[in-house]
C-alpha positions in Angstrom: 3.4 154.2 -61.1 6.5 153.5 -63.2 9.3 151.2 -62.1 11.8 154.1 -62.1 9.9 155.9 -59.2 9.6 152.7 -57.1 13.1 152.8 -55.6 12.6 149.2 -54.4 14.4 146.4 -56.2 14.1 142.9 -54.9 16.2 139.9 -56.0 16.1 139.1 -59.7 16.4 135.8 -61.5 19.1 134.9 -64.0 16.7 135.3 -66.9 15.7 138.8 -65.8 19.4 139.8 -65.5 20.2 138.4 -69.0 17.3 140.3 -70.6 18.4 143.6 -68.9 21.9 143.2 -70.2 20.7 142.4 -73.7 18.6 145.6 -73.8 15.3 143.7 -73.9 12.6 145.6 -71.9 8.8 145.8 -71.9 8.8 148.7 -74.4 10.7 146.7 -77.0 8.5 143.7 -76.4 5.4 145.8 -76.9 6.7 147.3 -80.1 7.5 143.9 -81.5 4.0 142.6 -80.7 2.4 145.6 -82.2 4.4 145.3 -85.4 3.5 141.6 -85.7 -0.2 141.9 -85.1 -1.8 145.3 -85.6 -5.2 144.3 -84.3 -3.7 142.9 -81.1 -1.8 146.1 -80.6 -5.0 148.1 -80.9 -6.7 145.9 -78.3 -3.8 146.4 -76.0 -4.0 150.2 -76.5 -7.7 150.2 -75.8 -7.1 148.1 -72.7 -4.4 150.5 -71.5 -6.5 153.6 -72.1 -9.5 151.9 -70.3 -7.3 151.2 -67.3 -5.8 154.7 -67.2 -9.3 156.1 -67.4 -10.3 154.4 -64.2 -12.5 151.6 -65.7 -13.3 149.6 -62.6 -15.2 146.9 -64.5 -12.2 145.7 -66.4 -11.8 142.7 -64.1 -15.3 141.6 -64.8 -14.8 141.9 -68.6 -11.6 139.9 -68.2 -13.2 137.1 -66.3 -16.0 137.1 -68.9 -13.6 136.7 -71.7 -11.7 133.9 -69.9 -14.9 131.8 -69.6 -15.3 131.8 -73.4 -13.6 129.4 -75.7 -9.8 129.8 -76.2 -10.0 131.7 -79.5 -7.2 133.9 -81.0 -9.1 136.9 -79.8 -9.0 135.6 -76.2 -5.3 135.0 -76.5 -4.9 138.6 -77.8 -6.8 139.9 -74.8 -4.6 138.0 -72.4 -1.5 139.6 -74.0 -3.1 143.0 -73.8 -3.9 142.6 -70.1 -0.3 141.5 -69.4 1.0 144.5 -71.2 -1.3 146.8 -69.2 -0.1 145.3 -65.9 3.5 145.9 -67.1 2.8 149.5 -67.9 1.0 150.2 -64.7 3.6 148.6 -62.4 6.3 146.4 -63.9 7.3 143.4 -61.9 10.5 141.8 -63.1 9.7 138.3 -61.8 6.8 138.1 -64.3 9.3 137.2 -67.0 9.8 133.8 -65.3 6.1 133.0 -64.9 4.1 130.7 -67.1 2.1 132.6 -69.6 -0.9 130.4 -69.8 -3.0 129.8 -66.7 -6.3 127.9 -66.5 -9.4 130.0 -66.0 -10.4 127.9 -63.0 -7.3 128.8 -61.0 -7.6 132.5 -61.9 -11.2 132.6 -60.7 -10.2 130.7 -57.5 -7.4 133.1 -56.8 -9.6 136.2 -57.3 -12.2 134.7 -55.0 -9.6 134.0 -52.3 -8.1 137.5 -52.5 -11.6 139.0 -52.2 -12.4 137.0 -49.1 -9.1 137.9 -47.5 -9.6 141.6 -48.3 -13.1 141.5 -46.8 -11.8 139.8 -43.7 -9.1 142.4 -43.2 -11.5 145.3 -43.6 -13.9 143.8 -41.1 -11.1 143.3 -38.6 -9.9 146.9 -39.1 -13.4 148.3 -38.6 -13.8 146.3 -35.4 -10.5 147.7 -34.1 -11.6 151.2 -34.8 -15.0 150.6 -33.1 -13.3 149.0 -30.1 -15.2 145.7 -30.5 -12.2 143.6 -31.7 -10.7 141.5 -28.9 -7.9 139.9 -30.9 -6.6 136.4 -30.8 -5.5 134.6 -27.6 -1.8 134.9 -28.5 0.1 138.2 -28.6 0.2 139.3 -32.2 3.5 140.3 -33.8 3.3 144.0 -34.5 6.9 144.8 -35.2 7.2 147.1 -38.3 9.2 146.6 -41.5 12.4 148.5 -42.0 11.1 150.7 -44.9 8.4 152.1 -42.5 11.2 153.2 -40.1 13.4 154.9 -42.7 11.0 156.2 -45.4 7.7 157.9 -45.7 6.3 155.4 -48.1 6.9 157.7 -51.1 10.6 157.3 -51.3 11.5 160.5 -49.3 14.1 160.1 -46.7 13.1 160.2 -43.0 13.6 163.7 -41.5 16.4 164.1 -38.9 15.7 163.2 -35.3 14.6 166.4 -33.5 12.7 168.0 -36.4 9.1 169.1 -36.1 6.6 167.4 -38.3 2.8 167.3 -38.6 1.0 164.0 -38.0 -0.6 162.7 -41.2 -3.6 161.6 -39.3 -4.4 164.0 -36.4 -2.4 167.0 -38.0 -0.8 167.8 -34.7 2.8 168.9 -34.5 5.3 166.4 -32.9 9.0 165.9 -32.6 10.6 163.2 -34.8 12.4 160.4 -32.9 14.0 157.2 -34.0 10.7 155.5 -33.3 8.7 157.7 -35.6 6.8 155.7 -38.3 5.8 156.6 -41.8 2.1 156.9 -42.5 0.4 154.0 -44.2 -0.8 154.9 -46.8 1.7 157.6 -47.5 2.7 160.4 -47.5 3.7 161.8 -44.1 4.5 160.5 -40.7 2.5 159.5 -37.6 2.9 160.6 -34.0 3.3 157.9 -31.4 -0.4 158.0 -30.3 -1.7 157.6 -33.8 0.9 154.9 -34.6 -0.3 152.9 -31.6 -4.0 153.4 -32.4 -3.3 152.0 -35.9 -2.3 148.7 -34.4 1.4 149.0 -34.8 3.6 149.3 -31.7 6.6 151.5 -32.7 8.5 150.5 -29.6 8.2 146.7 -30.1 11.2 144.9 -31.4 11.2 141.4 -32.8 11.3 138.8 -30.1 14.5 136.6 -30.0 13.9 133.0 -30.7 14.1 130.8 -27.6 17.0 128.3 -27.8 15.8 124.9 -26.7 18.2 123.2 -24.4 19.3 119.7 -25.1 18.0 117.0 -22.8 21.4 116.4 -21.3 21.7 120.1 -20.2 18.3 120.4 -18.5 19.5 118.6 -15.4 23.2 118.6 -15.1 24.8 116.9 -12.1 28.2 118.0 -11.0 30.7 115.4 -9.8 34.0 116.4 -8.3 36.8 114.0 -9.1 40.5 114.6 -9.0 42.2 114.8 -12.4 45.8 113.9 -12.4 48.3 112.8 -15.0 47.9 109.0 -15.5 50.7 106.8 -14.4 52.7 104.7 -16.8 51.1 101.5 -15.5 47.6 102.9 -16.1 48.5 103.9 -19.6 49.8 100.4 -20.3 46.7 98.8 -18.9 44.4 101.0 -21.0 46.5 100.2 -24.1 46.3 96.4 -23.4 42.6 96.7 -22.9 42.2 98.4 -26.2 44.2 95.8 -28.1 43.4 92.9 -25.9 42.8 90.5 -28.9 46.5 91.0 -30.0 48.3 90.3 -26.8 48.6 86.5 -26.9 52.4 86.7 -27.0 52.6 89.3 -24.2 54.1 86.9 -21.7 53.7 87.0 -17.9 51.7 89.8 -16.3 51.5 90.5 -12.6 48.4 89.5 -10.7 47.6 93.1 -9.7 47.9 94.3 -13.4 45.7 91.4 -14.5 43.0 92.5 -12.1 43.2 96.1 -13.5 43.0 94.8 -17.0 39.9 92.7 -16.1 38.3 95.9 -14.7 39.1 97.7 -17.9 37.6 95.0 -20.1 34.4 95.0 -18.0 33.7 98.7 -18.8 32.6 97.8 -22.4 32.2 94.0 -22.0 35.2 93.2 -24.1 36.1 89.9 -22.4 35.6 87.0 -24.8 36.7 83.4 -24.9 39.7 84.4 -27.1 41.2 87.1 -25.0 40.3 85.4 -21.7 43.4 83.2 -22.3 45.6 86.1 -21.0 44.2 85.5 -17.5 44.6 81.7 -17.4 47.6 80.0 -15.7 48.1 76.6 -14.1 49.5 78.3 -11.0 46.6 80.7 -10.5 45.0 80.6 -7.0 42.5 83.4 -7.5 40.6 84.5 -10.6 37.9 87.2 -10.9 36.0 88.3 -14.0 34.0 91.4 -13.5 31.8 90.8 -16.5 31.5 87.3 -17.9 28.5 87.9 -20.2 30.3 86.9 -23.4 31.7 83.7 -22.0 29.6 80.8 -23.3 29.5 77.4 -21.5 32.4 76.0 -23.5 34.6 79.0 -22.5 33.6 78.5 -18.8 34.5 74.8 -19.1 37.9 75.8 -20.6 38.4 78.2 -17.6 38.2 75.3 -15.2 40.5 73.1 -17.3 43.2 75.7 -17.6 43.2 76.8 -14.0 43.1 73.6 -12.0 44.6 75.0 -8.8 42.1 77.7 -8.2 41.0 78.3 -4.6 39.0 81.5 -5.2 36.7 82.0 -8.2 34.5 85.1 -8.6 32.3 85.5 -11.7 30.0 88.5 -12.2 27.2 88.5 -14.7 27.6 84.8 -15.4 24.1 84.3 -16.8 25.4 81.7 -19.3 26.7 79.4 -16.7 24.7 76.1 -16.9 24.4 72.8 -15.0 27.2 71.0 -16.9 29.5 73.9 -16.1 28.9 73.6 -12.4 29.5 69.9 -12.6 32.8 70.6 -14.4 33.8 73.1 -11.6 33.2 70.4 -9.0 35.4 67.9 -10.9 38.1 70.1 -12.5 38.7 72.4 -9.5 39.6 70.1 -6.6 41.1 72.9 -4.4 38.2 75.3 -4.8 37.1 76.7 -1.4 35.6 80.1 -2.2 32.9 80.5 -4.9 31.1 83.8 -5.7 28.6 84.0 -8.6 26.4 86.9 -9.7 23.4 85.8 -11.8 23.6 82.0 -12.2 20.0 81.8 -13.4 20.3 78.6 -15.4 21.7 76.3 -12.7 19.1 73.9 -11.4 18.6 72.4 -7.9 20.1 69.0 -8.9 23.3 70.6 -10.1 23.7 72.6 -6.8 23.1 69.5 -4.8 25.8 67.6 -6.8 28.2 70.4 -6.4 27.8 70.5 -2.6 28.3 66.8 -2.4 31.6 67.1 -4.3 32.8 70.1 -2.3 32.7 69.2 1.3 35.6 71.5 2.0 33.8 74.7 0.8 34.4 77.6 3.1 32.6 80.5 1.3 29.5 80.2 -0.9 28.1 83.4 -2.3 25.4 83.6 -5.0 23.2 86.4 -6.1 20.0 86.1 -8.2 19.5 82.4 -8.3 15.8 81.7 -8.5 16.2 77.9 -8.7 18.0 77.5 -5.4 15.4 75.8 -3.1 15.0 74.2 0.3 16.6 70.9 -0.9 19.7 72.8 -1.9 19.9 74.5 1.5 19.6 71.1 3.2 22.4 69.6 1.0 24.6 72.6 1.8 24.1 72.2 5.6 24.7 68.4 5.3 27.8 68.4 3.2 29.7 71.7 3.7 30.7 71.2 7.3 33.5 73.8 7.1 31.4 76.7 5.7 32.2 80.1 7.2 30.6 82.5 4.8 27.1 82.3 3.3 25.4 84.7 0.9 22.0 83.9 -0.6 21.1 87.3 -2.0 18.0 87.9 -4.0 16.9 84.2 -3.8 13.3 84.0 -4.7 12.3 80.9 -2.6 13.9 82.0 0.6 11.4 81.8 3.5 10.9 80.3 7.0 11.5 76.8 5.9 15.2 77.7 5.4 15.7 78.4 9.1 16.2 74.8 10.0 19.0 74.1 7.5 20.6 77.4 8.4 20.7 76.5 12.1 22.3 73.2 11.1 25.3 74.9 9.5 28.6 75.4 11.4 29.0 78.8 13.1 29.3 81.4 10.4 31.4 84.6 10.2 29.4 86.2 7.3 25.6 85.8 6.7 23.8 87.7 3.9 20.2 86.9 3.3 19.1 90.2 1.8 16.4 91.0 -0.8 14.4 87.7 -0.5 11.4 86.7 -2.5 9.3 85.9 0.6 11.4 86.5 3.7 11.9 85.1 7.3 9.7 86.1 10.2 10.7 87.2 13.7 11.0 83.8 15.4 13.2 82.5 12.6 15.7 85.3 13.0 15.9 84.7 16.7 16.8 81.1 16.1 19.4 82.0 13.4 21.1 84.6 15.6 21.1 82.3 18.6 23.1 79.8 16.5 25.5 82.2 14.6 25.4 85.4 16.6 28.5 84.8 18.7 30.7 84.3 15.7 29.1 86.7 13.2 31.4 89.5 11.9 29.2 90.6 9.0 25.4 90.5 9.0 22.9 91.6 6.4 19.1 91.0 6.8 18.0 93.8 4.6 14.5 94.0 3.1 13.0 91.4 5.4 9.6 92.5 6.8 9.9 90.1 9.7 13.0 91.7 11.1 11.8 93.8 14.0 13.0 95.7 17.1 12.7 92.5 19.1 15.2 90.8 16.8 17.7 93.6 17.4 17.2 93.4 21.2 17.0 89.7 21.8 19.0 88.5 18.8 21.9 90.8 17.9 22.3 92.6 21.2 22.1 89.4 23.2 24.3 87.2 21.1 26.6 89.3 18.9 30.1 89.9 20.3 32.5 90.3 17.4 30.3 92.0 14.7 32.0 94.8 12.7 29.6 95.1 9.7 25.9 95.6 10.0 23.5 96.4 7.1 19.9 97.2 8.0 18.4 98.5 4.7 14.7 98.7 3.9 13.5 97.2 7.1 9.9 98.6 7.4 9.2 96.9 10.8 12.0 98.9 12.7 11.2 102.0 14.7 13.3 105.0 15.6 13.0 104.4 19.4 13.7 100.7 19.1 16.9 101.1 17.0 18.1 103.9 19.2 17.6 101.8 22.3 19.6 99.0 20.7 22.6 101.1 19.9 22.5 102.9 23.3 22.6 99.6 25.3 24.6 97.3 23.0 27.8 97.8 25.0 26.0 97.1 28.3 25.3 93.7 29.9 22.0 92.1 28.9 20.8 92.5 32.5 19.8 96.1 31.8 16.5 94.7 30.3 13.2 95.3 32.1 12.7 93.5 35.3 9.7 91.6 33.9 12.0 89.9 31.4 14.3 88.8 34.3 11.4 87.4 36.3 10.2 85.4 33.4 13.4 83.4 33.5 15.1 84.9 30.4 18.8 84.2 30.3 20.9 87.3 31.1 24.7 88.1 30.9 26.9 87.9 33.9 28.3 91.3 34.5 31.7 89.9 35.5 32.2 87.9 32.2 30.4 90.3 29.9 32.3 91.3 26.7 30.7 94.1 24.8 30.6 94.1 21.0 33.3 96.5 19.6 32.2 99.6 17.7 31.1 98.9 14.1 33.2 99.7 11.1 30.6 99.5 8.4 27.0 100.5 8.9 24.1 100.9 6.4 20.7 102.2 7.4 19.6 103.2 3.9 16.0 103.4 2.8 14.6 103.4 6.4 12.2 106.4 6.4 11.0 105.6 10.0 14.5 106.1 11.4 15.5 109.6 12.4 17.3 111.8 14.9 17.3 109.3 17.8 18.8 106.5 15.7 21.4 108.8 14.2 22.6 110.1 17.5 22.7 106.7 19.2 24.7 105.2 16.3 27.3 107.9 16.4 27.6 107.7 20.1 28.3 103.9 19.8 30.5 103.7 16.7 31.6 107.2 15.5 35.3 106.6 16.5 35.7 103.5 14.3 33.3 103.9 11.3 35.0 103.5 8.0 31.8 103.2 5.8 28.5 104.9 6.6 25.4 104.8 4.4 22.4 106.9 5.5 20.9 107.2 2.0 17.1 107.9 2.3 17.0 108.0 6.0 14.1 109.9 7.7 14.3 113.6 8.4 17.4 114.5 10.5 17.8 117.9 12.1 20.7 120.1 11.4 21.7 119.8 15.1 22.0 116.0 14.8 23.9 116.3 11.5 26.4 118.5 13.2 27.7 115.4 15.0 29.1 114.0 11.7 32.4 115.7 12.5 32.9 113.0 15.2 33.3 110.4 12.4 37.0 110.9 12.1 38.1 107.7 10.4 35.4 107.4 7.7 36.5 106.7 4.1 33.1 106.3 2.3 30.1 108.4 3.1 26.6 108.4 1.6 24.3 111.2 3.0 21.9 111.3 0.0 18.4 112.8 0.6 19.3 114.3 4.0 17.7 117.6 3.3 19.3 119.6 6.2 22.8 118.8 5.2 24.7 121.9 3.9 28.3 123.0 2.9 29.2 124.1 6.4 28.6 120.6 7.9 30.5 118.9 5.1 33.4 121.3 5.5 33.6 120.3 9.2 33.5 116.6 8.1 36.3 117.1 5.7 38.5 118.8 8.4 37.9 116.0 10.9 38.1 113.1 8.4 41.3 113.4 6.3 41.0 109.9 4.9 37.6 110.5 3.3 37.8 109.4 -0.3 34.2 109.3 -1.6 31.0 111.3 -0.8 27.5 110.9 -2.2 25.0 113.7 -1.7 22.2 113.0 -4.1 19.1 115.0 -3.3 20.8 117.3 -0.8 19.6 120.6 -2.2 21.7 122.7 0.2 25.0 121.2 -0.8 26.9 123.0 -3.5 30.4 121.8 -2.8 31.7 125.3 -1.9 34.8 125.2 0.2 35.3 121.4 0.5 34.6 119.5 -2.7 37.9 120.4 -4.3 40.1 118.4 -1.9 42.7 116.3 -3.6 41.8 112.6 -3.8 38.1 113.2 -3.0 35.3 112.0 -5.3 31.9 113.7 -4.8 28.8 112.5 -6.6 25.3 114.1 -6.7 25.8 117.8 -6.4 23.3 119.7 -8.6 24.2 123.1 -10.1 21.0 124.8 -8.8 21.5 123.5 -5.3 21.3 126.2 -2.6 19.5 128.6 -4.8 
């Protein structure tokens, strides 16, 4: 077949285009070769006539000639074969191919083509016999565009609606837009014959699946009010951005300084150089929200430049060492409130020396201090006789041996012993509450296995009278009925206990002088899977009218009827109802209508909450709503 009748032209190279424009074609090349070497031209003519005559053994003779030595006659044969291929079906890209190829590669290519052809014939025969099962995956059977539009011989496809005879079954059929050309041509196939040949005329190429980025696989929606920033907030953001260039800024108000400190803590920009902005001899209170970059010399400078501090709060102060604590005890004579997060490097001797030098300490709060031991607790009880607030959170050595020095302390208003390494047992808690219960305003015994229902009944209920904040998180020894009984009877005299307790000589309250504990303002019962409906109902019956902060994250299953009582919490400002599966938008809408001061809500894991009808309230921040919730 000549190139003129092919009607198919693919992309051509720059060399091919140049030869076409210069008038160089296969015919001129053949004449030039024939003129230069007459014998070679005769060999080429013989090869051409042999191929046109249908000599099927030409490939074998060609392979035989290639195995011989590379003589001039062999080179002539190769030229002749290339010219034969050109005359039979010219391919323009052959002009860019390398002329010489090794015999090994040619034999390997012929062998691979033969194996592929044999494999294809076997598969086709199996399909016709019905024995071919195909691969496990769905094969792609969409057809090429030329089979849709042409009959394979260059003729245009007949119009839709015409009648044609099927090239295979010879039955008459109506041409549609799905009619396919016969392969091999000429003619067209009906739909039945097209399907039986293994090509689905109705199948279109499948669209590639777009892989979602990891961030979009689970998107969490948070509702937060977006308002135009105030001039003060813009100035604070600008100062935080150029904090290293504000040495000559001058006096800044204490409120603005605190906001600047929060801004610097977002990306840990506080350093020993820009910390000078916060220092002043007249400072009474100083708080750094992230002191990670303050080395021991910088912390020593802090004490030297702020000698009149009474309140010092340092978060993430992991570089605070024993000499720095000693400097605090000497350079801060008026210090009465100290709060440290992460003083890992301070040893027991440094704590003991600090307590001896600070007998007027009123508030001592530390978190994550593994070297604080029993001797430190004894020194604290012996020297700090004016102490009112004590927080030993995440202290690894806290156990029953600390009970004695705790009972030797003056009556406390705040006691936080949460997240211990070992923990205090039931009898130890009864002794501590007997000592500090009447004055405690805030109490946090979270994550102590020894804190039981008996401690609630004979400890808090019996002795607590002014408590406003109670956090009972992760207490595995509590029961739903025990906690419910505690809240139901906390506002009643202790004489309502069982008669057996009264007969045993247990001290009871005098009904005439009994003063009940007021309703709680802050309650946290998070991570207590054993607490459920009874506890929730009793808590709201006792403190619903005064609750400001309520955390029920991870509480046990609560029914929708019990959750409907949330609308009674009318003064709440902070609410965490995460993992309460029965909570829905209708209940939250009732809460929003009854609690106009609510500013923050957390609903992680509440798959019925979508934020419809309530989450867009001005001034309200909502965290944890998932886009597929409620579906």
